[in-house]
KEZANU-79077 format. One record per residue (C-alpha): x negated, y negated, z negated. Coordinates in pm, whole numbers, padded with zeros to 5 digits, always signed. Example, Ala and Ser with C-alpha at 12.3 -4.5 7.8 and 13.67 -1.06 7.14 Angstrom:
BEGIN
-01230+00450-00780-01367+00106-00714
// end
This chain:
BEGIN
-27337-22522+10961-27385-22684+11305-27566-22496+11580-27855-22744+11580-27910-22693+11207-27921-22316+11252-28170-22348+11537-28402-22535+11303-28387-22250+11050-28460-21962+11289-28730-21734+11143-29042-21632+11334-28960-21264+11284-28821-20972+11492-28446-20932+11495-28113-20962+11675-27937-21288+11757-27566-21346+11834-27433-21647+12022-27067-21725+11934-26800-21955+12075-26587-22202+11880-26337-21930+11785-26617-21713+11638-26610-21458+11921-26948-21307+12005-27061-21421+12349-27399-21254+12370-27621-21020+12164-27993-21007+12221-28310-20885+12051-28647-21052+12010-28996-21005+11875-28965-21362+11742-28612-21492+11686-28738-21852+11678-28930-21838+12006-28669-21636+12194-28359-21835+12097-28523-22176+12133-28639-22077+12482-28274-22091+12594-28269-22463+12519-28619-22559+12637-28610-22437+12995-28378-22540+13276-28089-22296+13265-27889-22179+13559-27606-21939+13633-27500-21716+13345-27750-21865+13096-27622-22215+13165-27262-22109+13106-27360-21924+12789-27533-22229+12639-27236-22453+12724-26994-22216+12550-27215-22140+12248-27098-22322+11935-27251-22103+11667-27539-21866+11608-27607-21573+11374-27908-21345+11342-28015-21021+11174-28379-20974+11076-28539-20640+11166-28876-20480+11108-28974-20489+11475-28838-20528+11824-28782-20152+11841-28574-20151+11524-28387-20454+11660-28307-20243+11969-28102-20004+11754-27905-20288+11596-27857-20460+11932-27711-20148+12095-27474-20091+11803-27348-20451+11809-27297-20450+12186-27081-20138+12156-26888-20286+11863-26839-20646+11986-26828-20603+12367-26980-20950+12422-26871-21140+12729-27222-21200+12863-27375-20859+12793-27298-20726+13139-27625-20532+13145-27477-20224+12977-27139-20214+13151-27276-19975+13410-27480-19766+13170-27542-19452+13375-27915-19521+13424-27991-19631+13069-28142-19404+12802-27934-19246+12526-28019-19067+12204-27852-18729+12255-27758-18458+12005-27668-18095+12084-27376-18115+11844-27249-17757+11885-27574-17586+11780-27622-17465+11422-27933-17685+11391-27874-17960+11648-28157-18082+11866-28220-18455+11913-28375-18590+12231-28380-18893+12460-28202-18853+12793-28035-19053+13065-27688-19031+13209-27359-18939+13051-27352-18673+12778-27328-18311+12890-27060-18077+12745-27141-17996+12383-27369-18299+12352-27305-18623+12169-27474-18941+12292-27556-19263+12110-27627-19570+12321-27699-19671+12585-28016-19859+12496-28174-20129+12705-28538-20014+12694-28663-19655+12697-29010-19741+12561-28868-19912+12251-28620-19628+12199-28910-19379+12201-29092-19586+11940-28782-19592+11720-28729-19218+11779-29081-19131+11661-29072-19366+11363-28740-19227+11237-28871-18873+11285-29167-18956+11063-28927-19035+10778-28652-18777+10837-28790-18480+11036-28571-18312+11298-28587-18055+11575-28660-18149+11939-28732-17806+12098-28495-17677+12367-28469-17333+12208-28553-17231+11853-28889-17050+11850-28961-16742+11639-29204-16927+11413-29279-17282+11307-29468-17491+11562-29722-17772+11524-29444-18026+11458-29369-17853+11127-29731-17879+11017-29731-18249+11114-29409-18296+10910-29204-18391+11215-28971-18088+11200-28827-17903+10896-28868-17564+11074-28509-17432+11079-28649-17154+11301-28812-17000+10992-28523-17077+10758-28721-17344+10572-28416-17570+10555-28049-17490+10500-27784-17579+10754-27623-17820+10509-27948-18003+10430-28033-18028+10801-27689-18171+10878-27728-18428+10601-28054-18542+10753-27892-18552+11096-27611-18777+10969-27870-19016+10825-28059-19023+11156-27743-19107+11351-27668-19390+11109-28022-19521+11159-27977-19500+11536-27668-19717+11495-27869-19976+11303-27721-19890+10960-28042-19852+10762-27904-19998+10439-27625-19742+10429-27878-19460+10465-28085-19604+10180-27774-19612+09958-27694-19247+10042-28048-19137+09965-28055-19331+09639-27730-19163+09525-27869-18821+09620-28197-18889+09440-28019-18986+09119-27792-18680+09139-28089-18446+09197-28280-18606+08910-27988-18558+08669-27964-18193+08777-28343-18156+08727-28401-18079+09095-28717-18283+09086-28865-18178+09422-28545-18283+09600-28545-18610+09407-28908-18671+09508-28827-18612+09875-28540-18863+09856-28770-19112+09684-29032-19075+09958-28769-19116+10230-28637-19433+10066-28992-19565+10050-29047-19466+10413-28730-19645+10523-28833-19954+10331-29150-19956+10539-28982-19841+10860-29022-20087+11141-28915-19839+11409-29250-19913+11563-29546-19834+11339-29701-20148+11201-30031-20235+11356-30285-20035+11162-30589-20238+11062-30878-19990+11023-31116-20252+10880-30873-20333+10598-30814-19964+10525-31188-19892+10520-31258-20183+10287-30978-20068+10054-31110-19714+10073-31456-19823+09960-31313-20008+09663-31059-19748+09555-31295-19451+09586-31592-19646+09446-31812-19580+09746-32156-19737+09778-32061-19886+10116-31767-19915+10352-31723-19569+10513-31778-19650+10882-31821-19283+10976-31575-19035+10826-31558-18664+10907-31252-18448+10830-31238-18066+10819-30961-17808+10841-30928-17429+10863-30665-17247+11071-30590-16873+11086-30303-16626+11086-30351-16375+10804-30725-16401+10862-30706-16339+11238-30847-16580+11499-30987-16783+11207-31132-17115+11314-31251-17439+11163-31252-17791+11301-31433-18117+11238-31307-18453+11365-31494-18781+11336-31355-19131+11293-31584-19427+11357-31468-19762+11215-31127-19609+11153-31075-19476+11507-31118-19126+11656-31469-19068+11794-31428-18772+12031-31803-18698+12079-31805-18618+11706-31535-18349+11735-31651-17991+11681-31481-17654+11645-31602-17329+11491-31517-16961+11518-31540-16811+11171-31828-16560+11178-31902-16445+10823-31560-16409+10658-31328-16110+10699-30968-16121+10583-30782-16409+10418-31022-16636+10231-30977-17003+10322-31231-17116+10062-31506-16895+10206-31414-17013+10556-31441-17376+10446-31783-17305+10294-31901-17150+10619-31779-17441+10835-31928-17707+10609-32258-17520+10582-32291-17466+10959-32191-17821+11049-32420-18003+10808-32710-17764+10863-32689-17855+11232-32691-18227+11144-32990-18192+10912-33192-17983+11158-33114-18223+11442-33194-18519+11213-32862-18680+11295-32685-18932+11073-32457-18809+10796-32101-18931+10738-32017-19193+10477-31717-18987+10361-31602-18625+10399-31227-18548+10401-31112-18191+10336-30765-18073+10433-30666-17894+10112-30654-17922+09736-30913-17884+09464-31015-17530+09568-31094-17633+09926-31279-17943+09805-31490-17740+09560-31577-17490+09834-31698-17777+10054-31901-17928+09768-32065-17590+09701-32174-17566+10064-32315-17920+10055-32503-17840+09733-32664-17538+09903-32809-17783+10154-32912-18027+09876-32669-18287+10009-32462-18523+09797-32195-18692+10004-31876-18874+09898-31590-18629+09954-31221-18585+09880-30946-18331+09942-30586-18411+10033-30315-18154+09954-30017-18149+10193-29722-18084+09964-29732-18402+09755-30013-18587+09937-30233-18563+09626-30593-18679+09666-30855-18479+09476-31188-18638+09391-31503-18464+09262-31527-18467+08884-31173-18589+08826-30917-18351+08674-30604-18543+08771-30529-18602+09139-30491-18954+09275-30136-19040+09388-30108-19334+09626-29783-19497+09748-29677-19419+10108-29753-19776+10217-30114-19755+10096-30359-19826+10379-30607-19584+10221-30351-19301+10213-30248-19372+10572-30610-19359+10687-30674-19031+10505-30350-18885+10643-30456-18979+10995-30785-18799+10951-30619-18495+10794-30351-18470+11062-30604-18505+11344-30827-18234+11193-30523-18009+11153-30410-18071+11512-30757-17995+11647-30796-17679+11438-30454-17532+11508-30494-17606+11880-30814-17400+11891-30656-17123+11683-30361-17100+11922-30592-17092+12220-30780-16792+12080-30459-16622+11967-30307-16668+12312-30611-16514+12477-30591-16214+12241-30222-16164+12313-30283-16176+12687-30573-15931+12665-30359-15697+12460-30071-15728+12706-30299-15641+12998-30428-15330+12818-30072-15209+12753-29960-15213+13119-29924-14859+13257-30161-14812+13550-30416-15070+13432-30711-14881+13296-31057-15013+13201-31178-15014+13565-30880-15205+13705-30883-15443+13408-31248-15521+13488-31172-15567+13859-30889-15807+13777-31107-16014+13547-31392-16022+13800-31151-16137+14071-30965-16404+13869-31210-16493+13593-30975-16470+13294-30655-16304+13175-30480-16643+13190-30573-16672+13558-30434-16322+13614-30110-16432+13445-30082-16734+13675-30164-16543+13995-29881-16464+14239-29804-16101+14323-29954-16138+14671-30296-16227+14529-30283-15946+14273-30240-15690+14550-30573-15801+14699-30755-15644+14404-30884-15293+14469-30641-15025+14349-30352-15265+14274-30041-15165+14468-29738-15386+14528-29549-15205+14252-29837-15238+14002-29886-15605+14095-29518-15674+14022-29548-15487+13691-29857-15691+13591-29690-16015+13693-29371-15943+13498-29548-15817+13188-29791-16106+13153-29530-16371+13234-29300-16224+12971
// end
């Protein structure tokens, strides 16, 4: 097919284009948000220098459709490395360009974006032309196949695990073999080989299903579905569409403009907190965020904690005569939802509510025995997940703040030479234990009764 005929058939979609000479050699590889607009621009504007020479030599054109410009970036980088096109001089001196790097010698390798040549023990994929697009691709891939990014493995799972961005190898929640399998898939994705990853996952899903390992099969199924939707940059989320779908699917009386989501966070009942986040027209509404210290529940009882938070929050709204939400989202399954409904009933309130359970993303509705299962691409599910994840982030952040303060207070009490009087003097002088931790030794010695030796001991203990 002649070049002019191919130009007429260019799609208005993101992807990668390849100019070729008469012998079929690749002259140039580029990416575009719109293949049609980008490639035709070469022929519509006066060309000079390298572009002019490229157009004169170009006799053929090929293209690869991608989900977005960020996904096209991965394919572009892979093709430039493979084909070494004559006119892609941009990456010949690639020291300043970003790479996707892997700490290959660690038991559970860390993935991160860095510049410059790979360090010893580190494998690098790239370089890539644009750091911002690489970050978008990095986050999108991580949402489908979680991986570790921390510099050193912590002692317990961090927030990324709860947001399903990391499989928590620090707590042994994933085997070395399973983690390595996921890593291999990620590297293939980074090289633009999405179809190969889908084939591998499909084979693994069928094998797990035959062996009756149904949870593993379900994870593979969800990853395949996620990759089918993967654009390496999240698709533009349309809140109005999601809200309209939500009203229809959940049979609400009106489109839920104001939605409030609730979560509980504690560690074996300690530093127990609750959180409420508010979305208005599908977007976070920060003035509607609220956090609670659990006051009436001792020990581990998430249901009782949920009842307390719901009761306190809505009692405040009723007493202040403020507007009520159009929908209540509870982070948890049927038990958490029922606890919330009981608290609302105590206040004589009937509000549309649902619970979303993390493990299989099941949606529980009042009065329905079977949970609602929505496909990953469902706008309603994505909206509910956003609310749930934001409530969880807000709750666990507050919990960690309180836990950190308790640990620091405890550490200060355990320092030899710091009795009740000196502890009080330190807090009066600096205002908080965190401020004491941040203070240099010289400032600590200015507190009455704190010698140089004691100041160094305080500084070392709290920093550790």
